[in-house]
C-alpha positions in Angstrom: -53.5 -42.2 38.3 -55.3 -40.4 41.1 -58.8 -41.4 42.2 -61.1 -39.5 44.4 -63.2 -41.6 46.8 -66.9 -41.7 46.1 -67.7 -41.9 49.8 -67.6 -39.3 52.6 -64.5 -39.2 54.7 -65.8 -39.4 58.4 -64.8 -37.1 61.2 -62.0 -38.4 63.4 -63.3 -40.0 66.7 -63.4 -37.7 69.7 -61.3 -40.1 71.8 -58.2 -40.0 69.6 -55.1 -38.1 70.5 -54.9 -34.7 68.9 -52.0 -35.7 66.6 -54.0 -38.7 65.3 -57.0 -36.5 64.7 -54.9 -34.0 62.8 -53.3 -36.7 60.7 -56.7 -38.2 59.9 -58.1 -34.9 58.7 -55.0 -33.9 56.7 -55.0 -37.2 54.8 -58.6 -37.4 53.8 -58.6 -39.1 50.4 -54.9 -39.8 50.4 -54.4 -42.8 48.0 -50.7 -43.2 48.9 -50.8 -46.5 50.9 -47.1 -47.2 50.9 -43.7 -45.7 50.8 -42.9 -46.3 47.2 -45.2 -47.1 44.2 -43.6 -50.0 42.4 -46.2 -50.7 39.6 -49.6 -49.5 38.5 -52.4 -50.5 36.2 -56.1 -49.5 36.1 -56.9 -52.3 38.5 -53.7 -52.8 40.5 -51.2 -50.7 42.4 -48.2 -52.4 43.9 -46.6 -50.5 46.8 -43.5 -51.1 48.9 -44.0 -50.3 52.5 -41.2 -50.4 55.0 -41.7 -49.4 58.7 -39.4 -49.5 61.6 -40.8 -51.0 64.9 -43.5 -48.7 66.3 -43.4 -46.5 63.2 -46.8 -45.9 61.5 -47.9 -44.9 58.1 -50.2 -42.0 57.9 -53.9 -42.3 57.3 -54.8 -43.2 53.7 -57.7 -44.3 51.5 -57.8 -47.6 49.7 -59.4 -46.9 46.4 -58.8 -50.5 45.1 -59.2 -53.9 46.7 -56.0 -54.7 48.5 -53.9 -57.2 50.3 -50.6 -57.1 52.3 -48.1 -59.6 53.4 -45.7 -59.2 56.3 -42.1 -60.0 55.6 -41.0 -60.1 59.2 -42.8 -61.0 62.5 -44.5 -58.3 64.6 -47.8 -56.8 65.3 -50.0 -54.8 62.9 -52.4 -52.2 64.2 -55.1 -51.1 61.8 -57.9 -48.6 62.1 -59.6 -49.6 58.8 -63.3 -49.4 58.9 -63.1 -48.3 62.6 -62.8 -44.6 62.2 -66.4 -44.1 63.1 -66.0 -46.1 66.3 -62.6 -44.9 67.2 -61.4 -48.5 67.9 -58.3 -50.1 66.4 -57.5 -53.7 65.5 -54.1 -55.2 66.5 -53.2 -58.6 65.0 -50.0 -60.7 64.8 -48.1 -60.3 61.5 -45.9 -63.1 60.6 -44.1 -63.9 57.3 -46.2 -65.6 54.7 -49.6 -64.6 56.2 -51.5 -62.4 53.8 -54.4 -60.1 54.7 -57.0 -59.1 52.1 -59.8 -56.6 52.1 -62.2 -54.9 49.7 -61.6 -51.2 49.2 -64.0 -49.0 51.2 -65.8 -51.9 52.9 
């Protein structure tokens, strides 16, 4: 099930490194938010995402409401909703803490 966003993908911020800008442009509308799709319905997609320390997932688009839960401690950096400003958000990620957000908000 592939969905096309109904909003306009912004241009990457000028201050970002060239490789981030290229990744942002290349992944406009990319709905793959994890490393492996585990389950899918019309309303829900369950993804498995496994990252090594300092590894990042490429830019992607959340077409459904979403949440994520860290399984180990660390820091999570997110650029959601900040592409227009070029800022990122870093927050502690500890097991059992869940983050939730509405798609495209």
